[in-house]
C-alpha positions as CSV (number, residue, x, y, z in Angstrom):
1,M,0.0,0.0,0.0
2,I,1.4,3.4,-1.1
3,E,1.2,5.8,1.9
4,S,0.8,9.1,0.1
5,L,0.0,10.0,-3.5
6,K,0.2,13.1,-5.7
7,I,-2.9,13.1,-7.8
8,G,-4.0,15.5,-10.5
9,F,-7.5,16.0,-11.7
10,D,-9.1,17.5,-14.8
11,A,-11.4,19.7,-12.6
12,K,-12.9,21.9,-15.3
13,R,-16.4,20.7,-14.6
14,A,-16.1,21.2,-10.8
15,F,-15.4,24.9,-11.4
16,L,-17.7,25.6,-14.3
17,N,-20.7,23.2,-14.4
18,P,-23.5,23.8,-11.8
19,T,-25.1,20.3,-12.3
20,G,-24.4,16.9,-13.8
21,L,-20.7,16.4,-14.5
22,G,-19.9,19.3,-12.1
23,S,-21.7,17.6,-9.2
24,Y,-19.8,14.4,-9.8
25,S,-16.5,16.3,-9.8
26,R,-17.2,18.3,-6.7
27,N,-18.5,15.3,-4.8
28,T,-15.5,13.3,-5.8
29,L,-13.0,16.0,-4.7
30,H,-14.7,16.7,-1.4
31,A,-15.1,12.9,-0.6
32,L,-11.4,12.3,-1.2
33,H,-10.4,15.3,0.9
34,Q,-12.5,14.2,3.8
35,Y,-11.9,10.4,3.8
36,C,-8.5,10.1,2.1
37,P,-6.7,13.2,3.5
38,G,-3.1,11.9,3.4
39,N,-2.6,12.7,-0.3
40,D,-1.8,15.8,-2.3
41,Y,-4.5,16.9,-4.7
42,F,-3.9,19.2,-7.7
43,L,-7.0,20.6,-9.5
44,F,-6.4,21.7,-13.1
45,T,-9.1,24.0,-14.6
46,P,-9.0,26.4,-17.6
47,S,-11.4,28.8,-15.9
48,I,-13.0,29.5,-12.5
49,K,-16.7,30.6,-12.1
50,P,-16.9,32.6,-8.9
51,G,-19.1,31.2,-6.2
52,L,-19.7,27.8,-7.7
53,F,-16.9,25.7,-6.1
54,D,-14.8,26.2,-3.0
55,P,-12.0,23.7,-3.4
56,P,-11.2,21.6,-0.3
57,R,-8.0,22.7,1.4
58,P,-5.1,22.0,1.2
59,S,-5.6,21.0,-2.4
60,V,-3.9,23.2,-5.1
61,T,-5.8,24.8,-8.0
62,I,-3.9,25.4,-11.2
63,A,-5.3,27.6,-14.0
64,P,-3.7,29.2,-17.1
65,Q,-1.2,31.9,-16.4
66,G,-0.5,34.8,-18.7
67,Q,-2.5,36.4,-21.5
68,W,-1.5,33.9,-24.2
69,W,-2.5,30.8,-22.3
70,N,-5.8,32.4,-21.2
71,S,-6.5,33.1,-24.9
72,V,-6.1,29.4,-25.8
73,K,-7.6,27.6,-22.8
74,P,-8.6,24.4,-24.7
75,V,-5.0,24.1,-25.9
76,W,-3.8,24.6,-22.3
77,R,-6.2,21.9,-21.0
78,S,-5.2,19.4,-23.7
79,Y,-1.4,20.0,-23.8
80,K,0.1,22.2,-21.1
81,V,-1.4,20.3,-18.2
82,T,0.8,17.3,-19.1
83,E,3.9,19.4,-18.8
84,L,2.8,20.9,-15.5
85,S,1.9,17.4,-14.2
86,Q,5.3,16.1,-15.0
87,K,7.1,19.0,-13.3
88,M,5.0,18.5,-10.2
89,G,5.9,14.8,-10.1
90,L,2.3,13.5,-10.1
91,D,1.9,9.8,-9.5
92,L,-1.6,9.7,-11.1
93,F,-3.9,11.8,-13.2
94,H,-7.7,11.4,-13.1
95,G,-9.9,12.8,-15.9
96,L,-13.2,13.3,-14.2
97,S,-15.3,13.7,-17.3
98,H,-14.4,11.6,-20.4
99,E,-11.1,13.4,-21.2
100,L,-7.4,13.2,-20.6
101,P,-4.6,15.6,-21.5
102,V,-2.4,14.5,-24.5
103,G,0.9,12.9,-23.7
104,L,0.4,11.6,-20.1
105,D,1.4,8.1,-21.2
106,K,4.6,9.3,-22.8
107,A,5.4,11.4,-19.7
108,G,5.2,8.3,-17.6
109,I,2.2,9.4,-15.6
110,R,-0.4,6.7,-14.9
111,S,-4.0,7.8,-15.5
112,L,-7.6,6.8,-15.3
113,V,-10.7,8.5,-16.8
114,T,-14.3,8.5,-15.7
115,F,-17.0,7.9,-18.4
116,H,-20.5,9.1,-17.4
117,D,-22.4,8.1,-20.5
118,L,-22.0,7.8,-24.3
119,I,-25.2,9.7,-25.1
120,V,-23.4,11.5,-28.0
121,L,-22.9,8.1,-29.7
122,R,-26.2,6.5,-28.7
123,Y,-28.3,9.6,-29.6
124,P,-26.3,11.5,-32.2
125,K,-29.3,13.5,-33.3
126,Y,-29.1,15.6,-30.1
127,Y,-25.7,16.9,-31.2
128,R,-24.2,18.9,-34.1
129,A,-22.0,16.9,-36.4
130,A,-18.9,18.9,-35.6
131,D,-19.4,18.4,-31.8
132,R,-19.9,14.6,-32.3
133,R,-16.5,14.4,-34.1
134,I,-14.8,16.3,-31.3
135,Y,-16.3,14.3,-28.6
136,Y,-15.6,11.0,-30.3
137,R,-11.9,11.9,-30.8
138,K,-11.5,12.9,-27.2
139,Y,-13.3,9.9,-25.9
140,K,-11.3,7.5,-28.1
141,H,-8.0,9.1,-26.9
142,A,-8.9,8.9,-23.2
143,A,-10.1,5.3,-23.5
144,R,-7.0,4.2,-25.4
145,V,-4.3,5.8,-23.2
146,S,-5.8,5.5,-19.8
147,D,-4.6,2.7,-17.5
148,K,-8.1,2.2,-16.1
149,I,-11.6,3.4,-17.0
150,I,-14.3,4.1,-14.4
151,A,-17.8,3.7,-15.6
152,I,-20.5,5.2,-13.3
153,S,-22.9,2.4,-14.1
154,E,-23.2,-1.0,-15.7
155,Q,-25.1,0.8,-18.5
156,T,-22.1,3.0,-19.2
157,K,-19.8,0.0,-19.1
158,A,-21.9,-1.8,-21.7
159,D,-22.0,1.3,-23.9
160,L,-18.2,1.6,-23.8
161,V,-17.8,-2.0,-24.9
162,H,-20.6,-1.7,-27.6
163,F,-19.9,1.7,-29.1
164,M,-16.1,2.0,-28.6
165,Q,-15.0,-1.6,-28.4
166,V,-13.2,-1.1,-25.1
167,D,-11.9,-4.2,-23.4
168,E,-14.3,-4.7,-20.5
169,A,-11.3,-5.9,-18.3
170,K,-10.1,-2.3,-18.4
171,I,-13.4,-0.9,-17.0
172,E,-14.4,-0.8,-13.4
173,V,-17.9,0.2,-12.4
174,L,-18.0,2.6,-9.5
175,Y,-21.4,4.3,-8.7
176,Q,-20.9,8.0,-8.1
177,S,-21.6,9.5,-4.6
178,I,-24.4,11.7,-3.5
179,N,-23.5,15.0,-1.8
180,P,-23.8,14.4,1.9
181,I,-26.1,17.4,2.2
182,F,-28.9,15.2,0.7
183,F,-28.7,12.9,3.7
184,E,-29.2,15.7,6.3
185,K,-32.8,16.2,7.5
186,N,-33.7,19.8,7.7
187,S,-35.7,21.3,10.5
188,E,-39.4,22.1,10.2
189,E,-38.5,25.8,10.5
190,A,-36.1,25.6,7.6
191,L,-38.5,23.7,5.4
192,H,-41.3,26.2,6.2
193,A,-39.0,29.1,5.3
194,T,-38.2,27.5,1.9
195,R,-41.9,26.8,1.3
196,E,-42.6,30.5,1.9
197,K,-39.6,31.7,-0.2
198,Y,-40.8,29.9,-3.3
199,R,-44.5,30.2,-2.5
200,L,-45.0,26.4,-2.6
201,P,-48.2,24.6,-1.9
202,K,-48.5,22.1,1.0
203,E,-48.2,19.1,-1.4
204,F,-46.6,19.0,-4.9
205,I,-45.0,16.8,-7.5
206,L,-41.4,17.6,-8.1
207,L,-39.8,17.3,-11.6
208,P,-36.0,17.9,-11.4
209,G,-33.7,18.3,-14.4
210,T,-32.9,20.6,-17.3
211,L,-35.9,21.1,-19.6
212,E,-34.8,19.1,-22.7
213,K,-36.3,16.4,-24.9
214,R,-34.2,13.6,-23.4
215,K,-35.5,14.4,-19.9
216,N,-39.0,13.7,-21.2
217,Q,-41.0,16.4,-19.3
218,A,-43.6,16.4,-22.2
219,N,-44.7,12.8,-21.4
220,V,-44.9,13.6,-17.7
221,L,-47.2,16.6,-18.3
222,K,-49.3,14.6,-20.8
223,A,-49.7,11.9,-18.1
224,I,-50.8,14.4,-15.6
225,I,-53.4,15.8,-18.0
226,D,-54.7,12.4,-19.1
227,Q,-55.0,11.1,-15.5
228,R,-56.5,14.4,-14.3
229,I,-54.0,14.6,-11.5
230,D,-54.8,17.9,-9.8
231,M,-51.7,18.1,-7.5
232,P,-49.4,21.1,-8.2
233,V,-46.2,20.4,-10.2
234,V,-42.9,22.1,-9.4
235,I,-40.5,21.9,-12.3
236,V,-36.9,22.7,-11.3
237,G,-34.3,23.1,-14.1
238,K,-32.8,25.3,-16.7
239,M,-35.1,26.5,-19.5
240,T,-34.2,25.6,-23.1
241,N,-35.7,25.7,-26.5
242,Y,-37.6,22.6,-25.5
243,M,-40.1,24.9,-23.8
244,R,-41.6,25.5,-27.3
245,E,-42.7,21.9,-27.4
246,L,-44.1,22.1,-23.9
247,K,-46.1,25.3,-24.6
248,P,-49.5,23.6,-25.3
249,L,-49.1,21.4,-22.3
250,V,-48.2,24.3,-20.0
251,A,-51.2,26.2,-21.3
252,A,-53.5,23.2,-20.6
253,L,-52.2,22.9,-17.0
254,K,-52.4,26.7,-16.4
255,D,-51.8,27.6,-12.8
256,Q,-51.0,24.0,-11.8
257,L,-47.3,24.5,-12.8
258,I,-44.5,26.3,-10.9
259,F,-41.2,26.8,-12.7
260,L,-38.0,27.3,-10.8
261,Q,-34.5,27.9,-12.2
262,Y,-31.0,28.2,-10.7
263,I,-31.9,26.9,-7.2
264,P,-29.1,26.9,-4.6
265,L,-28.1,23.3,-3.6
266,E,-29.4,23.8,0.0
267,D,-32.8,24.8,-1.3
268,L,-32.9,21.9,-3.8
269,V,-32.4,19.5,-0.9
270,Q,-35.4,21.1,0.9
271,L,-37.5,20.9,-2.2
272,Y,-36.9,17.1,-2.3
273,Q,-37.8,16.9,1.4
274,L,-41.0,19.0,0.9
275,A,-42.2,17.2,-2.3
276,Y,-44.9,14.5,-2.0
277,V,-43.4,12.6,-4.9
278,C,-40.5,13.1,-7.4
279,V,-40.9,12.2,-11.1
280,F,-37.7,11.6,-13.2
281,V,-38.5,9.6,-16.3
282,S,-35.7,10.4,-18.7
283,H,-35.2,8.5,-21.9
284,F,-31.6,7.8,-21.0
285,E,-29.1,8.6,-18.2
286,G,-25.6,7.5,-17.4
287,F,-26.5,7.4,-13.8
288,G,-29.7,9.3,-13.0
289,L,-28.5,11.2,-9.9
290,P,-31.9,12.7,-9.1
291,V,-33.2,9.2,-8.3
292,G,-30.6,8.7,-5.6
293,E,-30.9,12.2,-4.3
294,S,-34.6,12.0,-4.0
295,Q,-34.4,8.7,-2.0
296,A,-31.7,10.2,0.3
297,C,-34.1,13.0,1.1
298,G,-37.0,10.7,1.9
299,C,-39.0,11.5,-1.2
300,P,-40.5,8.5,-3.2
301,V,-39.6,8.6,-6.8
302,V,-41.2,7.5,-10.1
303,T,-38.5,6.8,-12.7
304,S,-37.8,5.0,-16.0
305,N,-37.5,1.3,-16.3
306,I,-34.6,1.5,-18.8
307,S,-30.9,2.5,-19.0
308,S,-29.2,3.1,-15.6
309,M,-32.3,4.1,-13.5
310,P,-33.1,0.6,-12.2
311,E,-29.4,0.4,-11.1
312,V,-29.7,3.5,-9.1
313,G,-33.3,3.2,-7.8
314,G,-33.0,-0.5,-6.7
315,S,-36.2,-1.9,-5.2
316,A,-37.1,1.5,-3.8
317,A,-38.3,3.2,-6.9
318,T,-41.6,3.0,-8.9
319,Y,-40.7,2.1,-12.5
320,V,-42.5,3.1,-15.6
321,D,-42.1,3.1,-19.4
322,P,-40.8,6.6,-20.2
323,F,-42.3,6.3,-23.8
324,D,-45.8,5.3,-22.5
325,V,-47.8,8.2,-21.2
326,E,-50.4,5.8,-19.6
327,S,-47.6,3.9,-17.7
328,I,-46.2,7.2,-16.3
329,G,-49.7,8.3,-15.2
330,Y,-50.4,5.0,-13.4
331,G,-47.0,5.2,-11.7
332,I,-47.7,8.6,-10.3
333,Q,-51.2,7.8,-9.3
334,G,-50.0,4.7,-7.5
335,L,-47.9,6.8,-5.1
336,L,-50.5,9.5,-4.7
337,N,-53.3,7.2,-3.9
338,D,-51.7,4.5,-1.8
339,S,-50.2,6.0,1.4
340,K,-48.9,2.6,2.6
341,L,-47.0,2.0,-0.7
342,R,-45.6,5.5,-0.5
343,E,-44.3,5.0,3.1
344,Q,-42.8,1.7,2.1
345,K,-40.9,3.3,-0.8
346,I,-39.6,6.0,1.4
347,C,-38.2,3.5,3.9
348,L,-36.6,1.4,1.1
349,G,-35.3,4.6,-0.4
350,Y,-33.3,5.5,2.7
351,E,-31.7,2.1,2.7
352,N,-30.9,2.1,-1.0
353,A,-29.4,5.6,-1.0
354,D,-26.8,4.4,1.6
355,R,-25.0,2.8,-1.2
356,F,-24.0,6.2,-2.5
357,R,-22.6,7.7,0.6
358,P,-19.3,9.6,0.0
359,K,-17.2,7.5,2.5
360,R,-17.9,4.3,0.6
361,Y,-17.2,5.9,-2.7
362,A,-13.9,7.5,-1.6
363,E,-12.6,4.3,-0.2
364,E,-13.4,2.4,-3.4
365,L,-11.9,5.1,-5.6
366,M,-8.7,5.0,-3.6
367,R,-8.6,1.3,-3.9
368,I,-8.7,1.7,-7.7
369,Y,-5.9,4.4,-7.6
370,Q,-3.7,2.0,-5.6
371,S,-4.4,-0.9,-8.0
372,I,-3.1,1.2,-10.9
373,L,0.1,2.0,-9.1
């Protein structure tokens, strides 16, 4: 067992992405700092968005220096980081989101990369042709030169084998962790304050996630209309052009809908704890973080019966066909109308979410690091 390691991270997403890949990166760095404190951590990022991420101390943040490197940040991230890593004598470099700098293998630095999903290959229609080529080239490079690949679900592992012909012996599945804040029960006073802040009704259905076609909010709203579900619906997520497709459904539901954007993490936790039920029926996810977050907060969840969602939800979730409006409607009604089933799912959810606690995740990740070295 190696006592102390110098580990570098491609931490771009931690500093720049408020959700998704950013959450994974931030949760990983905080978990390692708390539960594996004996190492030196170096966080490489081309930019820093103020207020989004406070790096755990005593980690070191490295960003481009000088006007020239700041004018070519993608080049810095792909090429300069390797030179800096070599000068710092890093033992290991972890690409937290599908990518690795060029030349790590030639510099003698061991590496691993986390793959979250291969949606760009599975659903190419969601991406421009130029973006698809760039992503594929970066993905292929990272998969080829890395010593180990972490897939955040069995679904992602299967996609790596199928779409990129990666040797499955090189892939290790490690479910991502949930921010510990989701496991903390808020006081009634705090919950009441949040209810007042956002003018929320006593009971509501929560729909988390960016408004986009893949997240499938249209079928959820159709199900609510078809089943004549009269409970208010709180939709939390960034608005996109997908709102045009939702416009007739939004008009049909009128005052039943509440839209919230850019919610602070502390408030999002409380929204989960206040909600009567959470609905997350995406067409496809590499992991489906809202499923685990909802369960950690004690909110029963209706989710898709495909891709990675059953891996995350375990026996605690209610599963529906995301392409079948009637199935979605019945799933929601089941939790709204059967209080005994709802309580059972809440209890099972707490148990299931324990699998994603940061301590367990950090210890498993450190085991993988040690195995590479």
